N, C-alpha and C positions, 0 to 999 in steps of 0.2 A: 593272250597278248602280253608281251613283256612290260615291266614297269619302267618308267623313266626315273633316273636319279638326278642328283643336283648337278652333276657334271655334263648332262646331256641337254640338247635343245629339244624342248617339248614339241615345238611346231614341226621340226624335222622328224622327230620320233612319230608323231601322229601321221605325217605324210607317208612314212615308210610302213606304218601299220595298215594304211589304206591299200598300199600295193600288195602287202601280204594277204589281205582280205580278198583282193581281186584275183590273186593267184589261185586261191581256193574256190573262187566262183567264176570260172572262165566264161559263163554265160552273161556275166555282168550283174550289177547290183543297183538298186535305187539309191538316191541320195539319203533317204531316211534309213535304209538298211545300213549304209556305210556309217552314218552318224551313230546309230545304235551299236554297231560292231566295234567302233573305235571308242565310244563313250564320250562323244563331244556333242555340243549343240549343233543342230542342222546348219545354222549360219556359219559356224566354224568349219563344218564339213564342206560346205559349199565353197568357201575360200580355198581350202586345201585342194579340193578337186579341180577348181579353176586353175590353180598353180600347176598341178600335175598335167592338166590338159595343155597348158601353154608350152610345156616341155614334151608334149606328145607321149607322156607316160601313161595316160588313160584317155578315153574319148567317150562321147555320148552317142548311142545308136539312135535309130529312128523311133524306138520305143522309150527313149529317155533313160535307158539303163546304161550303166557305166562299166565297161570292160577295160582291160589293159590296152595300152596304145602301142603303136609300132616303134616309138622312140626307144622302147626297152630293147629291141633287137640290136640297135646301134650300140647301146651301152653294154650289152652282153657279149657282143662279138669278140672283143679283145680278151675276155676272161679265159684263162687257161688255153690261150690260142695255140701255143706250141704243143701242149699235151694233146689237144683235140686233133691238130693237124697230123701228128705222128700216130695217134690212135686210130684214126678213121680207116686206113687200109687194113690194119690188123683186125679191127672189128668186122669189116666187110668180108675179109677172108674167113673169119670165124663163123659168121652167119651163113656164108655160102657153103661151108663144110657141113654145117649142122642143120641148116634150114630152120633155125630158131632165131629169135630176137636177141641181139647182143647188146650189152650195155657197159658203159664206163662210169664208175662211181668213185667219188672222192670223199674223204673223211672231212667233216666239218666239226671241229671241236671234239670234246670227249664223248658226246652222246648221240651224234647224228651223222648221217651220210647223205650226200646229194647225188642224184642221177645227173651226170654231166652230159652224157651223149647216149643216144639210142640209134642203133642201126637195125632196121627190120629186113627180114629175108625177102628176096625178090621172086623166089620161085614157089615158096610154100603155099599150099591151099589155105591154111589158117595159121595165124601167128599171134603172139602176145603183143600188145601195144601199150606203151607207157608215155607219160609226158616228161620231156627233159626238164630238169629243175626240181623234180619231185624230191622231197626230203623225208627220210624215214629214220626210225631209231636204229642205232648201230647194232643193237642186240637182237634185231629181227630181220630176217632175210639173208640170203647167202652172201650178198655183197658186204654187209656189215660184219657178219660172222667171219668171213675170210680176213677182213682187216683186223679183227680182234685176235685171230689166230696167229697173226704175225708178231704179236707181243708176247712176253713171257706169261705163263699161266698165272692166274690169280685165284684166290679162294672163292668158291661158289660160282665159278664161271659155268656157262651152259655146257652140257655134254657135247653138243654139236661143235662148239669152239675147240674143245680138246680133240675131237675126232678130226676136225679140219686141220689142226696142227700136225697130226700124224699123217693124214692123207695128202696134204698139200693143196686141198681145195675144200670148199664148204658146199653143203647141199641143204636146201630148205624146202618145205612143202606148205604152200598156202599161207605163208606168213605175211607177205606184202599184199597179195590179192588171192582170193579163194581159188583153189584148184591149180594155181600156178607153181611150178617147180623152178627153183633157182639153183644154178651151179656156178660158183665164182671162185677165183683165185686172186691172190694179192700180187700186184706188180712189185718185183723185188726192189727194195730200197725206197719205196714210195708209199704214201698214204692213199693209195689208189687200188681199186680192184677192177678186174674184167670178168664178165660173166655172161650167162645165158639165162633167158626166161622162156619156158616152154610148157606144154601141156602134158608131155609124157617123157619119161627118162628110163627106158628099159635097161640101159647099160650105164649106170652112174660112173663107173670107173673109166670107161672109154671117154665119156663126155668130160669128166674131170681132167683127164690127161690132156685132152684137146684144149681145154681152157687154160690149163697150166702152161702149155706150150705157147699159147697166144700171149699170156701175161709175161712170160720170160722174153719173148720177142720184143714186146713193147718196152720192157725194162732195158734191153740192150740198146734200143733206139734212143732212149732218154739219157743214156750215160754221157 
């Protein structure tokens, strides 16, 4: 958990820490677990949870566990709405072509990327599934590697970043989830990448070119 500084509201900071905890525990947490996770007294945790409940940002289930609430859907809907609206048909076409899970990932600061949108294949017998909103280190996984490859080379960068810069797309093996292959390309002019997550990639070059084409189409739509 991040530390609060003198220019921040400690109460709001603690409330947001609770939401971060609940994101990591979709099955919900007890009030005691939340208090311990945030590092506050249970009475303080109770007041914070009650406030979040009032805004439907969390709720209590019949077992008295506290998961996230439906109010977050309303808050999240406007986020990158234009990008998601334009990206959806591109991702749907990409996943139909490849029968693999397609994803849209955005850069968050210097060190992280966030999974903004997932489109799962409709026809594949088996496919990879991720949770939208997932945050990963930028230097792990094809999505982040593709974003890094769009910047000038730096000293000690991963070989995979240099290779992605030459090929136009990045490939990773088991970096975000075991046994999952990622193939991603950056959207021109944006801190955004489009990619695929799949169990097998017998022809990296063909998949890479398909992903690059999708990224370029989205780039054209966003101009």
